[in-house]
N, C-alpha and C positions, 0 to 999 in steps of 0.2 A: 409486785409479785406476778410471775407469769401465769397465764390462764391455765396451762396444763401442769399438773404435778409431775407426771412422767410421760415422756414421749420417746418412742423408739421408731426408727425408720430403717427398714430393710436390714435388720440386725442379724448377723450371721456369726456362728462359732463353729470352727472345724478343728478336729483333733487328728494328729497322725494315727493311722490304723496299725494294729498289731501286725507284724510280719506274718503273711500267710492267711490272714482273715479278711482284710480289705474292708471291714465294716465296723471295727471296734477300736476305740481310741487307746492310745498308750500314754497320753499325758494326764496330768492331774491325778485324781483319786483312783483312776482306772489303771494306772501304769504300775508295773513292778519295777523295783530298783534296777534289776538287770536290764530291762528293756530301755529305761531312761539312759543308763550308762552306755548301752550299745549305740543309741542314736547320737549321744554326745560325743562318743569316741570317733565315729565316722563323719560327724559333722555333715550329715546328709539329710535331706528331706525324704521321708518315705514316699513311695509312689502313690499309695492309696491314702485317702483322707476320709474320715468319718464326720459327717455334718450333723451336729447335735441340734443346732438352731439354724433354720433355713429361711431367712428373709422375714423376720417377725416385725410387724407394724403394730404399735400400741399408742393410744392416746388416752391417758387417764386424767380425769378432771380433778381439780382441787376439791377436797372434802368428800370424795366418794369412796366407797368400798368396792374394789374391783377384784372379782374372783378369777383366778387363772386355773383352769382345770385341764387335765390330760392324763392318759394312762402312764404307767411307769415307763421311763425312757423317752417320753414325748418331747422333752426339752424345757420343762418348767423350771427345774432347779438351775439349769445352765443359764436360762434367761435371768433369773433372780440374781445369780452370782455375777453376771455382767453388769446388771443395774447397780449393785452395791460395790462394784469395782474389784471384786475378788478375781474375776476373769476379764481379760481384755478381748473385746470383739475382734474377730477376724476381719470383718468389714461391716459397713453400716454405721449408724450413729444412734446414740441414746442420750437424753438429757433428763436430769432429775432436778426439779425446781429451777429449771433454766440453766443448769450447769452440765457441761459435757462430761460423760463418765470417763473418758480417756484423757482429755486435756485439763480438766479441772477436778480431778479425783478427790482432793482434800475437801473442796467445797461440797461435793456430792456427799461425802461421809458426814459432814456437819449437818446436813439436812435429812439424814436417814437414821432411823432406828431399825435394826435388823435382828430377827430371830430365825435362824436357819434350822431346818429339820435335821435331826440326828447329830447336831453339833453339841459338843460339851462346851458351851460358851461361858460357863461360870466355874469357879473353883470349888470342888467338893471338900477340900480340906480347910476351907474358910467358912465362917458363919454367913448367914444371909446378909446381915448388916455389914460385915467386913467386905464381902463381895461388892456391895454397892458403894462403899467408901473407896475401895480400891479403884473401881472403874470411874468414879467421879473424879478422882485425882488424874487418871489417864486422860480424861476428857478436858482437863484444865479448868474445871469448875471451881471458882473461889471457895475456900474452905468453909466460910460461914454460910454461903449459899448451898454448898454441897450437903452440909449437916442438916439443914432444914429440908432439903429436897429428899434426902435419904429417909428421914423420918416420915415425910408425907407419903412416900411410895411404900414403905413398910406398912403404914396404916391402910393405905388404899388396897394393897394386895393381901390384906388380912394375914400378915406374917408377924404381928406384934408379939404373940405369945412364944414364938419359936425363933425370933430374929437372931438370938445369940447362940443358937445351936448350929453345929456343923451341917453344911448342905448335904453331906453324904447320908445324913439321917432323915432327910426330907423325903416325902412321897414324890412321885413323878410330877403330879400337879403342882406341888409347892415349888419344885425346881423350875418348872415352866413359868410360874409367877415371878420368881426371882429374875429369870432371863428376860421377861417382858419389862420388869421394873428397870433392869439395866438398860434396855433399849429406850426407855422413856427418860432416863436421867438428864440428858442434854435437851429435853423438850423438842425433839425434832418434829417438823411438820408432816413428815411422811414416814410410814411404817411398812416394812416388808416382813410379812409373817408367813413363813414357809411351813405349812402343816402344823399350826400351833397346838391343836388338840390331839395330835397323834399319841396314842398310848394312854390317854387319860381315861379315868372312870367316868361314867355318865354325868355325875354331879359336878365333877371338876371341869368337864368339857362344857357343861351348861354355864357354869360360872364364868368361864373364859369367854364364851360367846357373848355373854352379857357385858363383859368388860370391853370387848371389841366394839360393840354397839355404842357404848358410852364414849369411847375414844373418838368415834366418828362424830358424835354429837358435840364434842369439844373442838371439832374442826380439823382433826387429823385426816389425812388421806391414807388409805390402807390398801396395799396390794396383798391379797390373800391367796395362798394355794392350799388346797385341802383334798383329802381322799373321801370326804363325807359330803355327798350330794345335798342332803338336807341342810347341812351347815351353809353351803354355798348359796342355796336357794333362800335361806332365811336372812343371811347377812348382806349379800351382794346387791349393789345397785345395778351393776352390769357384770356380765361374765364373758370371758374369752375362752374358747376351747382350743387347745393346742394338740396337734398330733403330728408325729414324724417331723418335728421341728417347725411346723407352720401353724399359724392361727387359721382354723378352718371355719370358725363361727364366732360372732361377737354381737351380743344383744343383751337386753334385760332378761331376767329369768322368765318373765311372762312372754316376752317376744320369742324366746327360744322354744318355749312349749307350744306356741301357736304354729310352729313349723310342722308339727305332726298331729295337729288337732283332729285331722280326719281319720287317724288310725285309732284303733282300740288296743288296749294292753290287757292280755290274759295272764293272770298270775295264778300259778299252781303251787300247792304243797304236796309232795309225794314221798313215799318211802320206796326203797328198792330201785332207785334211779341208776341207769347205766348209759354209756355213750351211744350204744346202738339205738336206744329209744330216742335219743336226741336227734340222730340222723333221720329217723322215721318221721318225727314231728316236723323237722325242717322241710321235709319233702311235701308236706301238705300245702296245697295251693293257697296262696294269700298269707302264709306265715312268714314272718321276717324277724331277724335279729333275736334269735333265741339265746338266752343265757341261763346258766344253772349255777347255783351256789348252795353249798352244804351249810345247814344251820347247826352250829355247835358240833359236838361229838356224836350226837345221835344220828341214826339213819333217816334224817329228814332233810329234804332238798326243796329249795325255793326256785321255781322256774318262771322266767319272764319271757313273753314273746309278744310281738306286735302283729296285728291282723287288720286287714281292710274290712272284714266282715266276720265278727266273732261267732255269730249264730251259725254261719255256714261251716266254720272251722271246728267248733266244739264237738260235734258228734264224731268227727274223725280223730280228734285228740283223745276222747274217751275210749274209742275203739282200740287205738294203739296202746294206751296205757293198760287197759284191762287184759290185753292179750300178751303181755310181756312180763307178768309176774310183779308188776309195779302196782302199788296201792295209792289211789288218789285220796288225799286227806282233806284238801280244801281247794276251792276254785273261786276266783273273783274276776270280774271285768272292771277295770279301773281306768281313770283318766290318765293320760300320759304325764309322767313326772319328768323332772330335769334329768334324771338318770336315763329314762327312756330316750330322751332327745340325744343324750351323749352316746348311747349305744347305736342309735339310728345314724349318727354322723360318723362315728369312728369304727363301728362294727365290733366293739369290745366294751367290757365293763370298766369302770374307772380304776379298779385295783389290778387289772390285767397288766 
């Protein structure tokens, strides 16, 4: 068994750009049919190319949970798709359990279980049990072994009571459990989980996080992408932060947080927030990386900012808020979180 579960070296993926834009791809899921046909008809390479992944280096060890974080469009999903052989790299190399993703794609697939974000990877007009039986047959698992394995996974995923109902009647969390059960059918050593808790209610997400931790204890290597910082902090042994197609930081969660230990994080809750106030707060000396986020449908906003000296900054902050028709509901000085590190490195929140 190789020492590294996943290894990528200078991995690059470029897409042809839309005519007249120069920075957006036309291939894959981003392309319209007319655009594809136009390039196929002329048999020409477009002059402009969009680089989705730009020289990614990764070394993921056997048995670890590796979190890959980045804002929307950073290159996470493209990297995942290259590793699971759905996309061919433009240049660079990647190996999964020692097998080259380009030259040994079939072996790579045998060593991977993949759950992709937003993919309808199971059939809604089949029952949960029928889905697993169908995919076990596709994976060429012997019938006697498949029957036993399907029953084990139904039990483990707590699907027993509704295993014979159509998947279209399942909740989002139940469908996600079926998708993960499908990924585990062939007992792959490595799992790629692309935003596995997206859209789940809090209890379902918690159950799924507990399952991911159990899978690690059983020896699986897990590459996890997520939009939830707390989830990455809780589960990951190491985290890579990717932005504009490049890995810009890689360390343990604790190691990443130590990068901004000298900074303080000021957290506000206000009503009556407006963009002009944001610009005034950013102009205060020592204030960095201000982000704002509306809490639900009410006029309540959560504001995060980093400061070298919160005691010096707070009087100016209060002065600006009180003079702009905004009401301060709550204020806290907190230790830097993983999300604060992310904002410090990328200049944007994870969901941007």
